[in-house]
C-alpha positions as CSV (number, residue, x, y, z in Angstrom):
1,M,108.8,101.4,110.7
2,A,107.5,97.8,110.4
3,K,108.2,94.9,112.6
4,D,110.0,91.8,111.2
5,L,107.6,89.1,112.3
6,V,110.3,86.5,112.4
7,C,113.0,88.1,114.6
8,G,111.1,91.1,116.0
9,M,113.5,93.8,114.6
10,D,112.2,97.2,113.5
11,V,112.6,97.5,109.8
12,N,112.3,100.7,107.6
13,E,109.8,99.9,104.8
14,K,111.7,102.0,102.4
15,T,115.1,100.3,102.9
16,A,114.1,96.8,104.0
17,P,116.4,94.2,102.4
18,A,113.4,91.8,101.9
19,K,109.7,92.2,101.4
20,I,106.7,89.9,100.6
21,E,103.1,90.4,99.8
22,Y,100.9,87.9,101.7
23,M,97.1,87.9,101.7
24,G,97.0,91.4,100.4
25,K,99.4,92.9,102.9
26,S,103.1,93.8,102.7
27,Y,105.6,92.4,105.2
28,Y,109.1,93.5,105.6
29,F,112.2,91.7,106.8
30,C,115.6,92.5,108.1
31,G,117.2,90.1,105.6
32,N,116.6,87.1,103.3
33,G,117.0,84.6,106.1
34,C,113.9,85.9,108.0
35,K,112.0,86.1,104.7
36,K,112.8,82.5,103.9
37,T,111.7,81.4,107.4
38,F,108.4,83.3,106.9
39,D,107.9,81.8,103.5
40,K,108.1,78.2,104.9
41,N,105.2,78.8,107.3
42,P,103.6,82.2,107.1
43,K,100.5,81.2,109.2
44,K,102.9,80.8,112.1
45,Y,103.7,84.5,112.0
46,V,100.5,86.1,110.7
47,K,97.5,86.0,112.9
48,E,94.4,85.8,110.8
49,K,91.2,87.5,111.9
50,S,89.0,85.1,113.8
51,E,85.9,83.8,112.1
52,P,82.6,85.3,113.0
53,G,81.0,83.8,116.0
54,R,84.3,82.4,117.4
55,S,85.8,83.8,120.5
56,C,89.3,85.2,120.6
57,A,91.9,83.6,122.9
58,C,93.9,86.8,123.3
């Protein structure tokens, strides 16, 4: 199972209604609405690895 990064639903990768490749990784969505929201601002939903030498705020 994958997590829809927009709404938080669990999504089966094999039957997901929507999928996207972003920065070399696959993301799955419960529907086209969540995919469109992700497409508008993917950086809001995907946390990129911190740069070397920078501290993590988590």
